[in-house]
SEMI-132797 format. One record per residue: chain; residue in one letter; residue number from 1; x, y, z of N, C-alpha, C, O, CB in turn. Coordinates in steps of 0.2 Angstrom, whole numbers, m for minus. Glycine has a CB too. Example, Ala and Ser with C-alpha at 12.3 -4.5 7.8 and 13.67 -1.06 7.14 Angstrom:
2
<site cadena="A" residuo="A" num="1" n_x="66" n_y="m28" n_z="39" ca_x="62" ca_y="m22" ca_z="39" c_x="66" c_y="m16" c_z="39" o_x="71" o_y="m17" o_z="42" cb_x="57" cb_y="m22" cb_z="45"/>
<site cadena="A" residuo="S" num="2" n_x="64" n_y="m11" n_z="35" ca_x="68" ca_y="m5" ca_z="36" c_x="64" c_y="0" c_z="39" o_x="67" o_y="6" o_z="40" cb_x="70" cb_y="m3" cb_z="29"/>
// end
This chain:
51
<site cadena="A" residuo="M" num="1" n_x="511" n_y="270" n_z="384" ca_x="507" ca_y="271" ca_z="379" c_x="509" c_y="269" c_z="371" o_x="515" o_y="270" o_z="368" cb_x="506" cb_y="279" cb_z="379"/>
<site cadena="A" residuo="N" num="2" n_x="502" n_y="264" n_z="369" ca_x="508" ca_y="263" ca_z="361" c_x="501" c_y="266" c_z="357" o_x="497" o_y="270" o_z="360" cb_x="511" cb_y="252" cb_z="358"/>
<site cadena="A" residuo="T" num="3" n_x="502" n_y="263" n_z="350" ca_x="497" ca_y="268" ca_z="345" c_x="490" c_y="265" c_z="348" o_x="486" o_y="269" o_z="350" cb_x="498" cb_y="267" cb_z="334"/>
<site cadena="A" residuo="A" num="4" n_x="489" n_y="260" n_z="348" ca_x="484" ca_y="257" ca_z="351" c_x="478" c_y="260" c_z="356" o_x="472" o_y="259" o_z="356" cb_x="486" cb_y="252" cb_z="353"/>
<site cadena="A" residuo="D" num="5" n_x="483" n_y="264" n_z="362" ca_x="479" ca_y="266" ca_z="367" c_x="477" c_y="273" c_z="363" o_x="471" o_y="274" o_z="363" cb_x="483" cb_y="267" cb_z="374"/>
<site cadena="A" residuo="I" num="6" n_x="482" n_y="276" n_z="361" ca_x="481" ca_y="282" ca_z="358" c_x="475" c_y="284" c_z="354" o_x="471" o_y="289" o_z="354" cb_x="486" cb_y="283" cb_z="354"/>
<site cadena="A" residuo="I" num="7" n_x="474" n_y="276" n_z="348" ca_x="466" ca_y="279" ca_z="345" c_x="463" c_y="275" c_z="349" o_x="457" o_y="277" o_z="348" cb_x="464" cb_y="277" cb_z="337"/>
<site cadena="A" residuo="I" num="8" n_x="462" n_y="273" n_z="353" ca_x="455" ca_y="270" ca_z="357" c_x="454" c_y="278" c_z="362" o_x="449" o_y="281" o_z="362" cb_x="457" cb_y="260" cb_z="364"/>
<site cadena="A" residuo="I" num="9" n_x="458" n_y="281" n_z="365" ca_x="457" ca_y="286" ca_z="369" c_x="453" c_y="294" c_z="366" o_x="450" o_y="298" o_z="368" cb_x="464" cb_y="287" cb_z="372"/>
<site cadena="A" residuo="A" num="10" n_x="457" n_y="292" n_z="357" ca_x="454" ca_y="299" ca_z="354" c_x="448" c_y="296" c_z="350" o_x="445" o_y="301" o_z="347" cb_x="460" cb_y="303" cb_z="348"/>
<site cadena="A" residuo="I" num="11" n_x="445" n_y="289" n_z="348" ca_x="437" ca_y="286" ca_z="348" c_x="434" c_y="287" c_z="355" o_x="428" o_y="287" o_z="355" cb_x="436" cb_y="279" cb_z="346"/>
<site cadena="A" residuo="I" num="12" n_x="436" n_y="288" n_z="360" ca_x="431" ca_y="289" ca_z="367" c_x="433" c_y="296" c_z="367" o_x="431" o_y="298" o_z="373" cb_x="432" cb_y="283" cb_z="376"/>
<site cadena="A" residuo="A" num="13" n_x="436" n_y="302" n_z="365" ca_x="436" ca_y="310" ca_z="365" c_x="431" c_y="311" c_z="359" o_x="427" o_y="316" o_z="360" cb_x="444" cb_y="313" cb_z="363"/>
<site cadena="A" residuo="A" num="14" n_x="430" n_y="306" n_z="353" ca_x="428" ca_y="308" ca_z="348" c_x="419" c_y="309" c_z="352" o_x="415" o_y="314" o_z="353" cb_x="431" cb_y="303" cb_z="342"/>
<site cadena="A" residuo="I" num="15" n_x="418" n_y="303" n_z="353" ca_x="411" ca_y="301" ca_z="355" c_x="406" c_y="304" c_z="361" o_x="400" o_y="305" o_z="362" cb_x="411" cb_y="294" cb_z="357"/>
<site cadena="A" residuo="V" num="16" n_x="412" n_y="307" n_z="366" ca_x="411" ca_y="312" ca_z="372" c_x="407" c_y="318" c_z="370" o_x="401" o_y="320" o_z="371" cb_x="416" cb_y="315" cb_z="375"/>
<site cadena="A" residuo="A" num="17" n_x="416" n_y="321" n_z="364" ca_x="411" ca_y="328" ca_z="361" c_x="404" c_y="327" c_z="355" o_x="400" o_y="331" o_z="355" cb_x="417" cb_y="333" cb_z="357"/>
<site cadena="A" residuo="G" num="18" n_x="405" n_y="322" n_z="352" ca_x="397" ca_y="319" ca_z="350" c_x="392" c_y="321" c_z="353" o_x="388" o_y="326" o_z="351" cb_x="397" cb_y="312" cb_z="352"/>
<site cadena="A" residuo="I" num="19" n_x="391" n_y="317" n_z="359" ca_x="388" ca_y="314" ca_z="363" c_x="385" c_y="325" c_z="367" o_x="379" o_y="327" o_z="369" cb_x="394" cb_y="306" cb_z="367"/>
<site cadena="A" residuo="V" num="20" n_x="390" n_y="328" n_z="367" ca_x="390" ca_y="335" ca_z="371" c_x="388" c_y="338" c_z="366" o_x="383" o_y="342" o_z="368" cb_x="398" cb_y="339" cb_z="375"/>
<site cadena="A" residuo="L" num="21" n_x="389" n_y="339" n_z="357" ca_x="385" ca_y="343" ca_z="355" c_x="379" c_y="342" c_z="354" o_x="375" o_y="346" o_z="355" cb_x="386" cb_y="345" cb_z="350"/>
<site cadena="A" residuo="F" num="22" n_x="378" n_y="336" n_z="353" ca_x="369" ca_y="332" ca_z="353" c_x="366" c_y="335" c_z="357" o_x="361" o_y="339" o_z="356" cb_x="367" cb_y="325" cb_z="355"/>
<site cadena="A" residuo="M" num="23" n_x="368" n_y="335" n_z="362" ca_x="365" ca_y="338" ca_z="369" c_x="363" c_y="345" c_z="370" o_x="358" o_y="347" o_z="373" cb_x="370" cb_y="337" cb_z="375"/>
<site cadena="A" residuo="R" num="24" n_x="368" n_y="349" n_z="366" ca_x="368" ca_y="357" ca_z="364" c_x="363" c_y="357" c_z="360" o_x="357" o_y="359" o_z="362" cb_x="375" cb_y="361" cb_z="361"/>
<site cadena="A" residuo="K" num="25" n_x="362" n_y="354" n_z="353" ca_x="358" ca_y="356" ca_z="350" c_x="351" c_y="356" c_z="351" o_x="346" o_y="360" o_z="349" cb_x="358" cb_y="353" cb_z="346"/>
<site cadena="A" residuo="Q" num="26" n_x="351" n_y="348" n_z="355" ca_x="344" ca_y="350" ca_z="358" c_x="343" c_y="353" c_z="362" o_x="338" o_y="356" o_z="362" cb_x="342" cb_y="346" cb_z="361"/>
<site cadena="A" residuo="R" num="27" n_x="347" n_y="355" n_z="368" ca_x="343" ca_y="362" ca_z="371" c_x="343" c_y="370" c_z="370" o_x="341" o_y="374" o_z="373" cb_x="344" cb_y="362" cb_z="376"/>
<site cadena="A" residuo="K" num="28" n_x="346" n_y="370" n_z="363" ca_x="347" ca_y="375" ca_z="357" c_x="336" c_y="376" c_z="354" o_x="332" o_y="381" o_z="355" cb_x="354" cb_y="369" cb_z="350"/>
<site cadena="A" residuo="N" num="29" n_x="336" n_y="371" n_z="351" ca_x="330" ca_y="368" ca_z="351" c_x="324" c_y="369" c_z="354" o_x="319" o_y="369" o_z="350" cb_x="332" cb_y="362" cb_z="352"/>
<site cadena="A" residuo="G" num="30" n_x="323" n_y="370" n_z="362" ca_x="319" ca_y="368" ca_z="366" c_x="317" c_y="361" c_z="367" o_x="311" o_y="360" o_z="369" cb_x="315" cb_y="372" cb_z="365"/>
<site cadena="A" residuo="S" num="31" n_x="322" n_y="356" n_z="367" ca_x="320" ca_y="348" ca_z="369" c_x="324" c_y="348" c_z="375" o_x="326" o_y="342" o_z="374" cb_x="322" cb_y="342" cb_z="363"/>
<site cadena="A" residuo="G" num="32" n_x="327" n_y="350" n_z="381" ca_x="330" ca_y="350" ca_z="384" c_x="328" c_y="347" c_z="389" o_x="332" o_y="347" o_z="394" cb_x="333" cb_y="353" cb_z="384"/>
<site cadena="A" residuo="C" num="33" n_x="322" n_y="344" n_z="390" ca_x="317" ca_y="342" ca_z="395" c_x="319" c_y="334" c_z="393" o_x="318" o_y="332" o_z="387" cb_x="308" cb_y="345" cb_z="394"/>
<site cadena="A" residuo="C" num="34" n_x="321" n_y="329" n_z="398" ca_x="323" ca_y="322" ca_z="398" c_x="318" c_y="319" c_z="396" o_x="318" o_y="316" o_z="390" cb_x="326" cb_y="319" cb_z="404"/>
<site cadena="A" residuo="S" num="35" n_x="313" n_y="320" n_z="399" ca_x="305" ca_y="317" ca_z="401" c_x="300" c_y="319" c_z="396" o_x="295" o_y="316" o_z="394" cb_x="302" cb_y="320" cb_z="410"/>
<site cadena="A" residuo="G" num="36" n_x="301" n_y="324" n_z="394" ca_x="296" ca_y="327" ca_z="390" c_x="292" c_y="333" c_z="394" o_x="293" o_y="336" o_z="400" cb_x="289" cb_y="320" cb_z="388"/>
<site cadena="A" residuo="C" num="37" n_x="287" n_y="334" n_z="390" ca_x="286" ca_y="341" ca_z="395" c_x="283" c_y="340" c_z="399" o_x="285" o_y="344" o_z="404" cb_x="282" cb_y="345" cb_z="393"/>
<site cadena="A" residuo="S" num="38" n_x="278" n_y="334" n_z="400" ca_x="272" ca_y="331" ca_z="407" c_x="278" c_y="331" c_z="412" o_x="276" o_y="333" o_z="417" cb_x="269" cb_y="321" cb_z="406"/>
<site cadena="A" residuo="G" num="39" n_x="284" n_y="329" n_z="411" ca_x="291" ca_y="327" ca_z="418" c_x="294" c_y="333" c_z="418" o_x="298" o_y="334" o_z="422" cb_x="298" cb_y="322" cb_z="416"/>
<site cadena="A" residuo="C" num="40" n_x="292" n_y="337" n_z="414" ca_x="297" ca_y="345" ca_z="417" c_x="297" c_y="350" c_z="422" o_x="292" o_y="354" o_z="422" cb_x="298" cb_y="351" cb_z="411"/>
<site cadena="A" residuo="S" num="41" n_x="300" n_y="349" n_z="426" ca_x="298" ca_y="356" ca_z="430" c_x="298" c_y="363" c_z="428" o_x="294" o_y="367" o_z="431" cb_x="303" cb_y="356" cb_z="435"/>
<site cadena="A" residuo="K" num="42" n_x="301" n_y="365" n_z="423" ca_x="299" ca_y="372" ca_z="420" c_x="296" c_y="369" c_z="414" o_x="298" o_y="370" o_z="409" cb_x="306" cb_y="378" cb_z="419"/>
<site cadena="A" residuo="I" num="43" n_x="293" n_y="368" n_z="415" ca_x="286" ca_y="366" ca_z="410" c_x="283" c_y="376" c_z="408" o_x="283" o_y="379" o_z="402" cb_x="276" cb_y="359" cb_z="417"/>
<site cadena="A" residuo="N" num="44" n_x="283" n_y="379" n_z="413" ca_x="277" ca_y="385" ca_z="410" c_x="285" c_y="390" c_z="407" o_x="284" o_y="396" o_z="405" cb_x="270" cb_y="392" cb_z="418"/>
<site cadena="A" residuo="S" num="45" n_x="292" n_y="390" n_z="408" ca_x="296" ca_y="392" ca_z="405" c_x="300" c_y="391" c_z="400" o_x="306" o_y="392" o_z="398" cb_x="298" cb_y="394" cb_z="408"/>
<site cadena="A" residuo="C" num="46" n_x="296" n_y="386" n_z="399" ca_x="299" ca_y="382" ca_z="392" c_x="295" c_y="387" c_z="383" o_x="291" o_y="390" o_z="381" cb_x="295" cb_y="372" cb_z="394"/>
<site cadena="A" residuo="P" num="47" n_x="302" n_y="383" n_z="381" ca_x="299" ca_y="388" ca_z="376" c_x="297" c_y="383" c_z="369" o_x="295" o_y="384" o_z="363" cb_x="305" cb_y="393" cb_z="373"/>
<site cadena="A" residuo="S" num="48" n_x="297" n_y="379" n_z="373" ca_x="292" ca_y="372" ca_z="365" c_x="287" c_y="371" c_z="371" o_x="282" o_y="367" o_z="369" cb_x="297" cb_y="361" cb_z="362"/>
<site cadena="A" residuo="S" num="49" n_x="285" n_y="374" n_z="376" ca_x="277" ca_y="374" ca_z="375" c_x="273" c_y="379" c_z="373" o_x="267" o_y="378" o_z="373" cb_x="275" cb_y="373" cb_z="379"/>
<site cadena="A" residuo="N" num="50" n_x="277" n_y="385" n_z="371" ca_x="274" ca_y="389" ca_z="369" c_x="271" c_y="388" c_z="360" o_x="267" o_y="391" o_z="357" cb_x="278" cb_y="395" cb_z="371"/>
<site cadena="A" residuo="K" num="51" n_x="274" n_y="382" n_z="358" ca_x="272" ca_y="382" ca_z="351" c_x="265" c_y="377" c_z="349" o_x="263" o_y="377" o_z="343" cb_x="279" cb_y="379" cb_z="347"/>
// end
């Protein structure tokens, strides 16, 4: 494994970590439904529907 491989793996790991953090932030804000509230199976318990 050379230096280029380590850099590529580090970049991929940073991208995956960024995606996970972004998804966590969305879920905390109440926008965890992927297709909007109309397609969400948890519309009755969704905190964003109370707004």
